[in-house]
N, C-alpha and C positions, 0 to 999 in steps of 0.2 A: 504494500500500500504506500502511495506517495504522500509525503507531507505537503500541506498547502503552504505556499511560499509567503504570501502576504503576512500571515500571522507569525512567521518565524524569523524574519529578517532583523538583524541587530547590527548597529554600527557603533564603534567606539566614539566617544566624544571628540577625540582628536581627528579621526577619519571624517566624521560628520562636518566638523569645522573646516577642514581643508577642502572637502568636496563642495561645501556651500560657497567657498570663495571661487571655485571653478564654475559653479552653476551661475554665478553672477556675471560671468563673461560669455553668456549666450550658449549654454550647453543644450544637451538633448532633453526632451521632455521626460525620457525614461529616468534620467538622473534626478530631475526634480521630483518625480514620483517616488523614487527610492528614498530621497531625503525627507519627503513628507510622511511616508508610511513606516519607515523603519524605527524600531525602538533604539534610542540612544542611551548607551550605558558607559560607565567609567571604564577606562582601559584596564584598570587593575581588576575589574570584576567580570570581564568578558570570559565566557567559557572557552576552554581550549579546543572545542570542536566547531568553532565559528570561523568562517572565511573572513579574515580581516585584510587590510592592505598589507602586501608583502608576505602573506601567508603562502606557503607552498602546499598546493592542493592537488590531490589525485582525483581525477574525474573519470567516470565511466560512461561512454556514449550509450545512450538508451537503445539505439538501433543495432549497432555493431558489437557492443559489449567491449570494445577496445578501451584501454586505459591510457591516460596521458597525465603528466604532471604539469601544472600551470602555476604561475605566480601573478596575482592581480597587482598591478603597479600603476604609478602615475604615467601619463603619456610620454614624458621625457625619458623614462626608463624602459619603455616598451621595446622588446625584441622578440616578436612572435616566433621566429625560427628557434629561439632558445627557450620558449615557453613563457616569456614575460609578456603578458597581455595587458593592454591599457584598460584601466577602469572605465574609460569612456567607450570601449568596444562593446558590441552586443553581448559577447561572452562575459566580459569583465563585469558589466552592470548586472547580468543575470546571476553571477556567482556571489558577488560581495554581500556579506551579511547572512549567508545561508549556513545552517548547521550540517554536519555530516548526516547523510541519509536523505537529504532533501534533493529535489530535482529542479535544476535550472532549465528554463526554456527561453529561447531567443530566436530571432529571425536572422539568418545568415544572409550574406550578399546574394542577390538574385531571388530573394523572397523565400528561400528554403527554411522551413521550420526545423530547428535543432533542439535537442535536449540531452542533458547529461546529469548523472547523479553524482553528488559529492560523496566519493567513496572514502576518503580519508584526508585528514590534515596532517601533513608530514612535518611541517614546521609552522609555528605561529609566533610572531615577534613578542606578543604580549605574554604568551605562555612561558617564554624564556626570560621574562623580566624586562624586555625592551618596550617601554611605553611611549617612546617618542619618534619611532621610525615612521 
């Protein structure tokens, strides 16, 4: 059974503040929606199974069952070939704030509907004591 996304999304206060600054510079409606709907929590209180900025996440494609490791990052650090995906990309926006087990859904270029389950958090900055990355 899939978890519903809207009720589960959490952002750390720092991630929320940084993303709000980006939203003010003419961002996508999806970012505004995420910022409006996500629960904002203190970085020290975020559960270790939540996708935060710079968390290393293993995702499983719903259709093919293939797995890939991704890191949701800010646009300046994006290197898709190395798995660093911008938070402003459809995949990045779909993943940020989700817990392990939730399914992210997004529209890929060309209008193709895609979905992946958050299989594991391999590294999360906050879980390692880094509250400022």
